[in-house]
TORPA-4810 file (N, C-alpha, C, O; in nm, 3 decimals):
<nodes>
NODE_1_7.449_3.041_-4.850_7.387_2.914_-4.883_7.494_2.805_-4.880_7.605_2.825_-4.928_M
NODE_2_7.460_2.692_-4.823_7.553_2.579_-4.813_7.557_2.504_-4.945_7.457_2.449_-4.990_N
NODE_3_7.675_2.503_-5.009_7.689_2.438_-5.139_7.693_2.287_-5.129_7.689_2.218_-5.232_K
NODE_4_7.700_2.232_-5.008_7.702_2.087_-4.987_7.562_2.027_-4.979_7.548_1.905_-4.969_N
NODE_5_7.460_2.112_-4.983_7.323_2.062_-4.975_7.282_1.998_-5.107_7.322_2.041_-5.215_L
NODE_6_7.201_1.892_-5.096_7.151_1.821_-5.213_6.999_1.830_-5.211_6.937_1.817_-5.105_T
NODE_7_6.939_1.850_-5.327_6.793_1.853_-5.332_6.739_1.713_-5.306_6.810_1.614_-5.322_S
NODE_8_6.614_1.707_-5.265_6.553_1.577_-5.238_6.548_1.494_-5.366_6.573_1.373_-5.363_F
NODE_9_6.518_1.558_-5.478_6.512_1.489_-5.607_6.650_1.430_-5.642_6.659_1.316_-5.688_E
NODE_10_6.757_1.508_-5.620_6.892_1.458_-5.646_6.926_1.342_-5.553_6.993_1.246_-5.594_D
NODE_11_6.881_1.350_-5.429_6.904_1.240_-5.334_6.833_1.113_-5.382_6.892_1.005_-5.380_H
NODE_12_6.708_1.126_-5.426_6.635_1.010_-5.476_6.702_0.952_-5.600_6.712_0.830_-5.614_L
NODE_13_6.748_1.039_-5.689_6.818_0.993_-5.809_6.941_0.911_-5.771_6.966_0.805_-5.828_D
NODE_14_7.018_0.960_-5.674_7.140_0.891_-5.632_7.108_0.761_-5.559_7.177_0.660_-5.578_A
NODE_15_7.005_0.763_-5.476_6.973_0.647_-5.393_6.895_0.539_-5.468_6.921_0.420_-5.451_Q
NODE_16_6.800_0.581_-5.554_6.707_0.486_-5.616_6.709_0.488_-5.768_6.640_0.408_-5.832_Y
NODE_17_6.785_0.577_-5.828_6.789_0.588_-5.973_6.694_0.695_-6.022_6.615_0.751_-5.945_G
NODE_18_6.703_0.722_-6.149_6.618_0.825_-6.211_6.474_0.776_-6.223_6.448_0.656_-6.221_K
NODE_19_6.380_0.871_-6.235_6.240_0.835_-6.255_6.228_0.743_-6.376_6.290_0.766_-6.479_K
NODE_20_6.146_0.639_-6.361_6.127_0.543_-6.469_6.210_0.417_-6.453_6.178_0.314_-6.511_G
NODE_21_6.317_0.424_-6.375_6.399_0.306_-6.350_6.328_0.218_-6.247_6.262_0.271_-6.158_E
NODE_22_6.340_0.085_-6.259_6.264_-0.006_-6.172_6.279_0.019_-6.022_6.180_0.017_-5.949_P
NODE_23_6.400_0.043_-5.976_6.420_0.066_-5.832_6.350_0.192_-5.787_6.292_0.196_-5.678_T
NODE_24_6.356_0.296_-5.869_6.290_0.423_-5.835_6.139_0.406_-5.837_6.069_0.458_-5.750_R
NODE_25_6.087_0.335_-5.936_5.943_0.312_-5.944_5.892_0.235_-5.823_5.784_0.264_-5.771_E
NODE_26_5.968_0.137_-5.778_5.931_0.060_-5.660_5.927_0.151_-5.538_5.834_0.142_-5.457_Q
NODE_27_6.026_0.239_-5.524_6.029_0.332_-5.411_5.908_0.426_-5.419_5.841_0.451_-5.318_W
NODE_28_5.880_0.479_-5.538_5.768_0.572_-5.556_5.636_0.507_-5.515_5.555_0.569_-5.448_E
NODE_29_5.614_0.383_-5.556_5.490_0.312_-5.522_5.481_0.290_-5.371_5.374_0.308_-5.312_Q
NODE_30_5.590_0.253_-5.309_5.591_0.235_-5.164_5.561_0.364_-5.091_5.492_0.364_-4.989_G
NODE_31_5.612_0.474_-5.143_5.589_0.605_-5.081_5.443_0.644_-5.091_5.387_0.701_-4.997_F
NODE_32_5.379_0.615_-5.204_5.236_0.644_-5.219_5.154_0.565_-5.117_5.060_0.618_-5.058_E
NODE_33_5.190_0.440_-5.097_5.122_0.356_-4.999_5.140_0.414_-4.858_5.045_0.419_-4.780_S
NODE_34_5.261_0.459_-4.828_5.290_0.521_-4.699_5.203_0.645_-4.680_5.148_0.666_-4.572_F
NODE_35_5.191_0.728_-4.784_5.111_0.851_-4.774_4.964_0.820_-4.747_4.899_0.893_-4.672_K
NODE_36_4.912_0.714_-4.807_4.772_0.675_-4.782_4.754_0.641_-4.635_4.656_0.683_-4.573_I
NODE_37_4.846_0.564_-4.579_4.838_0.528_-4.437_4.842_0.649_-4.347_4.764_0.659_-4.252_G
NODE_38_4.932_0.743_-4.376_4.941_0.866_-4.296_4.814_0.948_-4.309_4.764_1.001_-4.210_V
NODE_39_4.760_0.958_-4.430_4.638_1.033_-4.453_4.522_0.976_-4.371_4.449_1.050_-4.305_M
NODE_40_4.505_0.844_-4.374_4.397_0.780_-4.298_4.417_0.803_-4.149_4.322_0.835_-4.078_I
NODE_41_4.540_0.788_-4.103_4.570_0.809_-3.961_4.534_0.952_-3.919_4.469_0.972_-3.817_H
NODE_42_4.576_1.051_-3.999_4.549_1.190_-3.964_4.400_1.223_-3.968_4.350_1.293_-3.881_E
NODE_43_4.330_1.171_-4.068_4.186_1.196_-4.076_4.113_1.133_-3.958_4.022_1.193_-3.901_M
NODE_44_4.154_1.010_-3.923_4.091_0.941_-3.810_4.112_1.018_-3.681_4.018_1.036_-3.603_R
NODE_45_4.234_1.065_-3.658_4.262_1.141_-3.536_4.187_1.275_-3.535_4.140_1.319_-3.431_E
NODE_46_4.177_1.339_-3.652_4.104_1.464_-3.662_3.957_1.445_-3.624_3.895_1.533_-3.565_E
NODE_47_3.903_1.328_-3.659_3.763_1.295_-3.624_3.752_1.238_-3.483_3.643_1.203_-3.437_K
NODE_48_3.867_1.229_-3.413_3.872_1.178_-3.274_3.816_1.035_-3.266_3.740_1.002_-3.175_K
NODE_49_3.855_0.954_-3.363_3.811_0.814_-3.368_3.928_0.723_-3.334_4.043_0.752_-3.365_M
NODE_50_3.896_0.612_-3.270_3.997_0.509_-3.249_4.001_0.421_-3.374_3.910_0.426_-3.458_T
NODE_51_4.105_0.340_-3.385_4.111_0.244_-3.495_3.993_0.148_-3.488_3.937_0.111_-3.591_Q
NODE_52_3.956_0.109_-3.368_3.843_0.018_-3.349_3.712_0.081_-3.399_3.634_0.015_-3.467_Q
NODE_53_3.690_0.207_-3.365_3.569_0.276_-3.409_3.563_0.287_-3.562_3.459_0.265_-3.623_Q
NODE_54_3.677_0.321_-3.622_3.682_0.332_-3.767_3.656_0.196_-3.832_3.582_0.185_-3.929_L
NODE_55_3.718_0.093_-3.778_3.701_-0.042_-3.831_3.554_-0.085_-3.826_3.501_-0.137_-3.924_A
NODE_56_3.490_-0.064_-3.713_3.349_-0.102_-3.698_3.260_-0.023_-3.794_3.165_-0.078_-3.851_E
NODE_57_3.289_0.103_-3.812_3.208_0.188_-3.897_3.214_0.146_-4.044_3.116_0.159_-4.116_K
NODE_58_3.330_0.097_-4.088_3.343_0.063_-4.230_3.355_-0.086_-4.256_3.386_-0.127_-4.368_C
NODE_59_3.330_-0.169_-4.155_3.320_-0.313_-4.175_3.451_-0.386_-4.194_3.461_-0.478_-4.275_G
NODE_60_3.551_-0.347_-4.119_3.678_-0.419_-4.124_3.728_-0.438_-3.981_3.651_-0.421_-3.886_T
NODE_61_3.854_-0.474_-3.964_3.905_-0.500_-3.829_4.004_-0.392_-3.786_4.064_-0.323_-3.869_T
NODE_62_4.019_-0.379_-3.657_4.116_-0.284_-3.601_4.256_-0.316_-3.650_4.332_-0.226_-3.684_K
NODE_63_4.289_-0.444_-3.654_4.425_-0.482_-3.696_4.450_-0.444_-3.843_4.562_-0.409_-3.879_S
NODE_64_4.347_-0.451_-3.927_4.362_-0.413_-4.067_4.385_-0.262_-4.078_4.472_-0.218_-4.154_Y
NODE_65_4.309_-0.183_-4.003_4.328_-0.038_-4.001_4.470_-0.006_-3.954_4.537_0.079_-4.012_I
NODE_66_4.515_-0.073_-3.851_4.650_-0.053_-3.799_4.755_-0.085_-3.904_4.851_-0.010_-3.921_S
NODE_67_4.737_-0.196_-3.974_4.834_-0.235_-4.078_4.838_-0.132_-4.191_4.945_-0.101_-4.243_R
NODE_68_4.723_-0.079_-4.229_4.719_0.024_-4.333_4.791_0.150_-4.285_4.874_0.206_-4.357_I
NODE_69_4.760_0.193_-4.164_4.821_0.315_-4.111_4.972_0.301_-4.093_5.044_0.400_-4.100_E
NODE_70_5.019_0.180_-4.072_5.162_0.156_-4.052_5.230_0.103_-4.176_5.341_0.050_-4.170_N
NODE_71_5.163_0.117_-4.292_5.220_0.079_-4.421_5.261_-0.067_-4.428_5.357_-0.101_-4.497_N
NODE_72_5.189_-0.153_-4.358_5.225_-0.294_-4.357_5.125_-0.379_-4.434_5.130_-0.502_-4.426_A
NODE_73_5.035_-0.317_-4.506_4.933_-0.393_-4.575_4.894_-0.325_-4.705_4.877_-0.203_-4.710_S
NODE_74_4.880_-0.405_-4.810_4.822_-0.353_-4.933_4.675_-0.331_-4.906_4.615_-0.399_-4.823_D
NODE_75_4.616_-0.238_-4.976_4.475_-0.207_-4.954_4.403_-0.212_-5.088_4.449_-0.155_-5.187_I
NODE_76_4.289_-0.279_-5.089_4.206_-0.284_-5.210_4.138_-0.150_-5.228_4.106_-0.082_-5.130_R
NODE_77_4.118_-0.112_-5.352_4.053_0.016_-5.382_3.914_0.023_-5.320_3.875_0.127_-5.268_L
NODE_78_3.838_-0.086_-5.326_3.703_-0.086_-5.268_3.707_-0.063_-5.118_3.621_0.006_-5.062_S
NODE_79_3.807_-0.120_-5.052_3.822_-0.101_-4.907_3.864_0.042_-4.877_3.812_0.103_-4.783_T
NODE_80_3.956_0.096_-4.954_4.000_0.234_-4.935_3.882_0.329_-4.951_3.864_0.422_-4.873_L
NODE_81_3.801_0.306_-5.053_3.683_0.390_-5.075_3.587_0.382_-4.959_3.531_0.483_-4.917_M
NODE_82_3.567_0.262_-4.905_3.476_0.244_-4.791_3.529_0.314_-4.666_3.453_0.378_-4.593_R
NODE_83_3.660_0.303_-4.642_3.720_0.369_-4.525_3.706_0.520_-4.537_3.667_0.587_-4.441_I
NODE_84_3.737_0.574_-4.654_3.732_0.719_-4.673_3.588_0.771_-4.667_3.559_0.867_-4.596_I
NODE_85_3.498_0.707_-4.742_3.362_0.762_-4.750_3.275_0.725_-4.630_3.218_0.814_-4.566_S
NODE_86_3.263_0.598_-4.599_3.175_0.555_-4.490_3.241_0.578_-4.354_3.179_0.632_-4.262_I
NODE_87_3.366_0.538_-4.342_3.434_0.548_-4.213_3.469_0.689_-4.173_3.453_0.727_-4.057_G
NODE_88_3.517_0.769_-4.269_3.568_0.901_-4.236_3.484_1.016_-4.294_3.510_1.132_-4.264_L
NODE_89_3.385_0.984_-4.375_3.299_1.087_-4.431_3.366_1.174_-4.535_3.327_1.289_-4.553_G
NODE_90_3.467_1.121_-4.602_3.540_1.199_-4.702_3.507_1.154_-4.843_3.420_1.069_-4.864_G
NODE_91_3.576_1.211_-4.938_3.560_1.177_-5.079_3.697_1.142_-5.135_3.792_1.219_-5.119_H
NODE_92_3.708_1.029_-5.199_3.833_0.985_-5.258_3.845_1.038_-5.400_3.755_1.021_-5.481_L
NODE_93_3.957_1.103_-5.428_3.987_1.150_-5.563_4.118_1.084_-5.604_4.214_1.080_-5.527_K
NODE_94_4.121_1.033_-5.725_4.241_0.965_-5.774_4.290_1.035_-5.899_4.212_1.075_-5.985_I
NODE_95_4.421_1.050_-5.908_4.478_1.104_-6.030_4.589_1.012_-6.077_4.651_0.942_-5.998_S
NODE_96_4.611_1.013_-6.205_4.713_0.927_-6.265_4.806_1.015_-6.347_4.761_1.095_-6.429_V
NODE_97_4.936_0.999_-6.325_5.037_1.067_-6.407_5.099_0.964_-6.498_5.133_0.854_-6.455_D
NODE_98_5.114_0.999_-6.623_5.181_0.908_-6.716_5.266_0.986_-6.813_5.331_0.927_-6.899_Y
</nodes>
């Protein structure tokens, strides 16, 4: 085993601070947003839909879907629910850790 390896958690601690510190919290929130975009992208491709088709199905624009998938846009909860349920036929589940 290579003793020079660092765990991902240790890397995050060194780069962004410990959990609960402002810089780390900002990174964590950004990462959650990134994961939502990736999830939507993967679900859309699995359904063999274009961004345009998904946008039309859930009442938004192709550019908005693109911005969400590329982590360049905040997304309202109501819009996320519409994309997941109406656009992709899924169910949104939310959990909160505190």
